[in-house]
C-alpha positions as CSV (number, residue, x, y, z in Angstrom):
1,M,-129.6,46.2,-26.1
2,I,-126.1,46.5,-27.7
3,T,-125.1,50.0,-29.0
4,M,-122.4,50.3,-31.6
5,A,-120.7,53.6,-32.3
6,L,-119.6,54.4,-35.9
7,A,-118.8,57.5,-37.8
8,K,-119.9,58.4,-41.3
9,G,-117.5,58.2,-44.2
10,R,-114.7,55.9,-45.1
11,I,-114.5,54.0,-41.8
12,Y,-118.3,53.3,-41.9
13,Q,-118.2,52.0,-45.4
14,E,-115.2,49.8,-44.8
15,T,-116.7,48.5,-41.6
16,L,-119.9,47.2,-43.4
17,P,-118.3,43.9,-44.6
18,F,-117.2,43.1,-41.0
19,L,-120.7,43.8,-39.7
20,A,-122.1,41.5,-42.4
21,A,-119.7,38.8,-41.2
22,A,-121.3,39.2,-37.8
23,G,-124.8,39.1,-39.2
24,I,-125.4,42.8,-38.7
25,Y,-127.1,44.9,-41.4
26,P,-128.2,48.5,-40.9
27,V,-131.7,49.1,-42.1
28,E,-130.8,52.7,-43.3
29,D,-127.8,54.3,-44.8
30,P,-126.5,57.0,-42.5
31,E,-125.0,58.8,-45.5
32,K,-128.6,59.5,-46.7
33,S,-130.6,59.5,-43.4
34,R,-130.6,62.4,-41.0
35,K,-131.1,60.0,-38.1
36,L,-128.2,59.6,-35.6
37,M,-129.6,56.3,-34.3
38,I,-129.8,53.6,-36.9
39,A,-131.7,50.3,-36.4
40,T,-130.3,47.0,-37.7
41,N,-131.8,43.7,-38.7
42,R,-131.3,42.7,-35.1
43,D,-133.7,43.8,-32.4
44,D,-131.0,43.8,-29.8
45,L,-128.4,46.0,-31.7
46,R,-128.5,49.5,-32.9
47,I,-125.9,51.9,-34.4
48,V,-125.2,55.4,-33.3
49,V,-123.7,57.7,-35.9
50,I,-121.3,60.3,-34.3
51,R,-118.2,62.2,-35.0
52,A,-115.1,60.0,-35.5
53,T,-113.3,61.8,-32.6
54,D,-116.2,61.1,-30.3
55,V,-116.4,57.3,-30.9
56,P,-113.8,56.3,-28.1
57,T,-115.5,58.7,-25.6
58,Y,-118.9,57.1,-26.2
59,V,-117.5,53.7,-25.8
60,Q,-115.3,54.6,-22.8
61,Y,-118.3,56.0,-20.8
62,G,-120.7,53.2,-21.8
63,A,-123.0,55.2,-24.0
64,A,-121.9,52.7,-26.7
65,D,-120.8,49.1,-25.9
66,I,-118.7,48.7,-29.0
67,G,-117.3,50.8,-31.9
68,V,-114.8,51.2,-34.6
69,C,-112.1,53.9,-34.3
70,G,-109.0,54.9,-36.2
71,W,-105.7,54.5,-34.4
72,D,-105.0,58.2,-34.8
73,T,-108.1,59.1,-32.7
74,L,-107.6,56.2,-30.3
75,Y,-104.0,57.2,-29.5
76,E,-105.0,60.8,-29.0
77,H,-107.8,59.7,-26.7
78,G,-105.6,57.5,-24.6
79,G,-107.7,54.3,-24.6
80,N,-108.8,54.5,-21.0
81,G,-111.6,52.1,-20.2
82,L,-111.4,50.4,-23.6
83,F,-110.7,46.8,-24.7
84,I,-109.1,46.7,-28.2
85,P,-109.5,43.2,-29.5
86,V,-109.1,43.5,-33.2
87,D,-107.0,45.7,-35.7
88,L,-109.4,45.7,-38.7
89,Q,-106.6,46.8,-41.1
90,I,-109.1,49.2,-42.8
91,A,-109.0,53.0,-43.5
92,K,-105.3,52.8,-43.7
93,C,-103.2,56.0,-43.8
94,R,-100.2,57.3,-41.8
95,M,-99.4,60.0,-39.2
96,S,-96.6,62.1,-40.6
97,V,-94.6,65.3,-40.2
98,A,-94.9,67.4,-43.4
99,A,-93.1,70.6,-44.3
100,P,-92.9,73.1,-47.2
101,N,-90.6,72.0,-50.0
102,G,-88.3,74.9,-49.4
103,L,-87.8,74.2,-45.7
104,D,-84.5,72.5,-44.7
105,Y,-86.3,70.4,-42.1
106,D,-83.3,68.1,-41.4
107,G,-81.0,71.0,-40.9
108,L,-83.4,72.8,-38.6
109,V,-83.8,69.7,-36.4
110,R,-80.1,69.0,-36.4
111,R,-79.2,72.5,-35.2
112,G,-81.3,71.9,-32.1
113,G,-83.5,75.0,-32.7
114,R,-87.1,75.2,-31.7
115,I,-89.6,74.2,-34.4
116,R,-93.2,75.3,-34.6
117,I,-95.7,72.6,-35.4
118,A,-99.3,73.0,-36.2
119,T,-101.6,70.0,-35.6
120,K,-104.9,68.8,-34.1
121,F,-103.0,65.7,-32.9
122,M,-101.4,67.2,-29.9
123,K,-100.5,64.0,-28.1
124,W,-99.1,62.4,-31.2
125,A,-96.9,65.4,-31.9
126,R,-95.8,65.9,-28.3
127,D,-94.8,62.3,-27.8
128,Y,-93.1,62.0,-31.1
129,F,-90.9,65.1,-30.8
130,A,-90.1,64.2,-27.1
131,Q,-88.9,60.8,-28.3
132,Q,-86.7,62.5,-31.0
133,G,-85.3,65.1,-28.5
134,V,-86.6,68.0,-30.7
135,H,-87.6,71.2,-29.0
136,V,-91.1,72.1,-30.3
137,D,-93.8,74.7,-29.9
138,L,-97.2,73.1,-30.7
139,I,-100.0,75.1,-32.2
140,K,-103.5,73.6,-31.9
141,L,-105.6,73.8,-35.1
142,Y,-108.7,72.0,-36.2
143,G,-108.4,72.0,-39.9
144,S,-106.6,73.2,-43.1
145,M,-103.2,72.2,-41.6
146,E,-101.4,72.9,-44.8
147,L,-102.3,76.6,-44.6
148,A,-100.3,77.1,-41.4
149,P,-96.8,76.9,-43.0
150,I,-98.0,78.9,-46.0
151,A,-99.3,81.7,-43.7
152,G,-96.2,81.6,-41.6
153,L,-98.0,80.3,-38.5
154,A,-95.8,77.2,-38.3
155,D,-92.7,75.6,-39.7
156,A,-94.3,72.2,-40.3
157,I,-97.4,70.2,-39.5
158,V,-98.3,66.8,-38.0
159,D,-101.3,65.3,-39.7
160,I,-102.8,62.3,-41.3
161,V,-101.6,61.5,-44.8
162,A,-103.4,59.1,-47.2
163,T,-102.3,59.8,-50.8
164,G,-100.2,62.9,-50.2
165,A,-102.2,64.7,-53.0
166,T,-103.2,67.6,-50.7
167,L,-99.6,68.1,-49.6
168,K,-98.4,68.1,-53.2
169,A,-101.0,70.6,-54.2
170,N,-99.8,73.0,-51.4
171,N,-96.1,72.6,-52.2
172,M,-95.4,70.4,-49.2
173,R,-93.9,67.0,-48.6
174,E,-93.7,64.3,-45.9
175,V,-90.4,64.6,-44.0
176,R,-91.1,61.9,-41.4
177,Q,-93.6,59.1,-41.0
178,I,-94.5,58.8,-37.3
179,A,-96.8,55.7,-37.5
180,P,-99.0,53.7,-39.8
181,I,-102.7,54.1,-39.0
182,S,-105.6,51.7,-39.3
183,S,-109.0,51.3,-37.6
184,R,-109.6,49.1,-34.5
185,L,-112.6,47.5,-33.0
186,I,-113.0,48.9,-29.4
187,V,-115.2,47.6,-26.6
188,N,-116.3,49.1,-23.3
189,Q,-114.6,47.1,-20.6
190,I,-117.6,46.9,-18.3
191,S,-119.8,45.9,-21.2
192,M,-117.4,43.2,-22.0
193,G,-118.1,41.7,-18.6
194,L,-121.8,42.3,-18.4
195,K,-122.7,41.6,-22.0
196,R,-120.0,39.0,-22.8
197,V,-122.6,36.4,-24.1
198,E,-123.9,39.0,-26.6
199,L,-120.7,40.7,-27.5
200,S,-118.3,37.7,-27.9
201,P,-119.9,36.2,-31.0
202,I,-119.8,39.7,-32.7
203,I,-116.2,40.2,-31.8
204,E,-115.2,36.7,-32.9
205,N,-117.0,36.9,-36.3
206,I,-115.4,40.3,-36.9
207,R,-112.0,38.9,-35.9
208,K,-112.4,36.0,-38.4
209,A,-113.4,38.4,-41.2
210,S,-110.3,40.5,-40.4
211,N,-108.0,37.5,-40.5
212,K,-109.3,36.6,-44.0
213,N,-108.3,40.1,-45.2
214,D,-104.7,39.7,-43.9
C-alpha cells in the first residue's frame, strides 16, 4: 500500500491535475468529507489529509511514502530523510520581510541596531538575517503576524506573501523578498528503495505533467 500525504486547501486543489496525470483519483473530496484517510480509484494507494506543516514529518518517518509540500514548510522542516524529485511550480507565493509603512527599515538595518522580527518561520528568518549580517531578536508566533508591529510586539515580520492584500489592509509593505515559494513532490528515502517499482511511475508521470506546465 502506498500512502500519499496531502493537506486541504490550495495545495490539494492544485495537486489534483498531477494526480490525474498519474492515474490517481480520490473517491471523496476532503474539503467535504470528515475522513482523514481518503481512498482512491487504486486499491494500492490512499491519501492521508493532514496539516500542511505535518506533511514532511509524516513522509520523513514513513507514515506516508510520498507527499506534496510547500518549500516554505520544507525548508523550515530541514528535509531530513526526504527525496525531493520534482518542483511542481504550484501554490506559488514568496517568503518576505514586511514592515509598517512608517518604519524606516533600511535606515534601521544600516545603523546596525537590533531589529525585532515576529514570525512562525524561525529557520527562514534566522538564516536570512544571519546572511545579511543583521542583529535580530526573533519572536515566535503562530498567526496574525501583521498584528505584531501594530501592537508594538515587533518591528517587522517574516511571512508568506501571495497578493500582498493583507499587508496593504494593515498599512504594511514588503521590504525584502527572501525567496520564491512553490510546492514540491517529496518521497520517503526508504520507501523509494523498497517501493521503487510502485513509486517510480507515479513520480515520472507527475514529473511529465509538471514539465508541461513550465
